[in-house]
C-alpha positions in Angstrom: 10.3 -0.2 18.1 9.6 0.0 14.4 7.8 -2.5 12.1 10.0 -3.9 9.5 9.2 -4.9 5.9 9.0 -8.7 5.8 10.8 -8.8 2.4 13.6 -6.8 3.9 13.8 -9.2 6.9 14.2 -12.1 4.4 17.1 -10.3 2.7 18.8 -9.6 6.1 18.3 -13.2 7.2 19.9 -14.4 4.0 22.9 -12.2 4.6 23.2 -13.2 8.2 23.1 -16.9 7.5 25.8 -16.6 4.8 28.3 -15.6 7.5 31.3 -17.9 7.3 31.5 -18.0 11.1 27.9 -18.9 11.6 28.2 -21.6 8.9 31.2 -23.0 10.7 29.2 -23.3 13.9 26.0 -24.5 12.0 24.1 -21.6 13.6 20.9 -20.5 11.9 19.2 -17.2 12.6 15.5 -17.7 11.8 13.5 -14.9 13.5 14.3 -11.3 13.3 12.4 -8.1 14.0 12.9 -4.8 15.6 14.6 -5.4 19.0 14.6 -9.2 18.7 16.6 -12.0 17.2 16.2 -15.8 17.5 18.7 -18.4 16.4 19.4 -22.1 16.9 22.1 -24.7 16.6 22.0 -28.5 16.7 24.9 -29.5 18.9 27.5 -31.7 17.2 30.9 -33.0 18.1 32.5 -29.8 16.9 30.6 -27.9 19.6 31.8 -29.9 22.5 34.7 -29.4 24.9 37.2 -32.1 25.9 34.8 -33.3 28.6 31.9 -33.8 26.2 29.8 -30.8 27.1 28.9 -27.8 25.1 31.9 -25.5 24.9 31.4 -22.1 26.6 32.5 -20.5 23.3 29.3 -21.8 21.7 27.2 -20.0 24.3 29.2 -16.9 23.8 28.9 -17.0 20.0 25.2 -17.5 20.2 24.7 -14.7 22.7 27.0 -12.3 20.7 25.0 -13.1 17.5 21.5 -12.7 19.0 22.4 -9.5 20.9 24.1 -7.9 17.9 21.2 -8.6 15.5 18.5 -7.6 18.0 20.0 -4.1 17.9 21.2 -3.9 14.3 17.8 -3.8 12.7 16.9 -0.6 14.4 19.9 1.3 13.0 19.9 3.6 9.9 21.4 1.9 6.8 24.7 3.8 6.9 25.3 2.8 10.6 26.9 -0.3 11.9 27.8 -1.9 15.2 30.7 -3.5 16.9 30.6 -5.4 20.2 32.6 -3.6 22.9 31.6 -5.8 25.8 30.2 -9.3 26.1 29.3 -10.9 29.4 28.3 -14.5 29.5 27.1 -16.5 32.5 27.3 -20.2 31.8 24.6 -21.7 34.0 24.4 -25.4 32.8 25.8 -27.6 30.2 24.4 -30.1 27.7 26.0 -32.8 25.6 23.5 -33.0 22.7 20.4 -31.5 21.3 19.2 -28.2 19.9 20.1 -24.9 21.6 17.9 -21.8 21.1 19.1 -18.3 21.7 16.8 -15.3 22.0 18.3 -11.8 21.9 16.4 -8.7 23.0 17.3 -5.0 22.8 17.4 -3.2 26.1 18.4 0.3 25.1 19.7 2.0 22.0 21.5 5.2 22.7 23.3 7.7 20.5 26.5 5.8 20.5 26.1 2.8 22.9 23.5 0.0 22.8 22.7 -2.6 25.4 21.1 -6.0 24.7 20.6 -9.3 26.4 20.2 -13.0 25.4 19.3 -16.4 26.9 20.4 -19.8 25.6 18.0 -22.6 26.4 17.6 -26.2 25.4 14.4 -27.5 23.7 12.8 -28.1 27.0 13.3 -24.5 28.1 16.1 -25.1 30.5 18.2 -22.0 30.9 21.8 -22.8 30.0 23.4 -19.4 29.6 22.5 -15.7 30.0 24.5 -12.8 28.6 24.5 -9.1 28.0 26.3 -7.1 25.3 27.2 -3.5 24.7 27.7 -2.4 21.2 29.2 0.8 19.8 27.4 2.5 16.9 29.8 3.4 14.1 29.1 5.3 10.9 30.3 3.4 7.8 31.6 0.4 9.7 29.8 -3.0 9.3 26.8 -1.3 7.7 24.2 -3.3 5.8 25.4 -2.1 2.5 28.8 -3.5 3.2 27.4 -6.9 4.2 25.3 -7.1 1.1 28.2 -6.5 -1.3 
């Protein structure tokens, strides 16, 4: 895995955290380097299902975000990714508190990438685990498009 320029990481984090979807969910990506992404969210009422627990879609969104960005930073600038498969195992629920997701790159191939992520509470309890496959595409969802 390559070493990234810290100034470049700051720019990428700014772009990621300006995502309307991540803003809607109040998710903040705060650590990023080659093959790794870490983000968090403070659970609020908008994140809960009808029974008062964290909605499974919150776990899925966190895992999708962390797995995507864990892979993205190792791509050439003109390449982008799209998620082609997302598998999420909901292992436990919580009603409040901070959730932390860590995404890790498993394999980057010529056209398909594989990554994994865990969602934990602040005490380290595993709440969800997921894997994602991404398709590498030229000129689609590239960094230059996100920056514009």
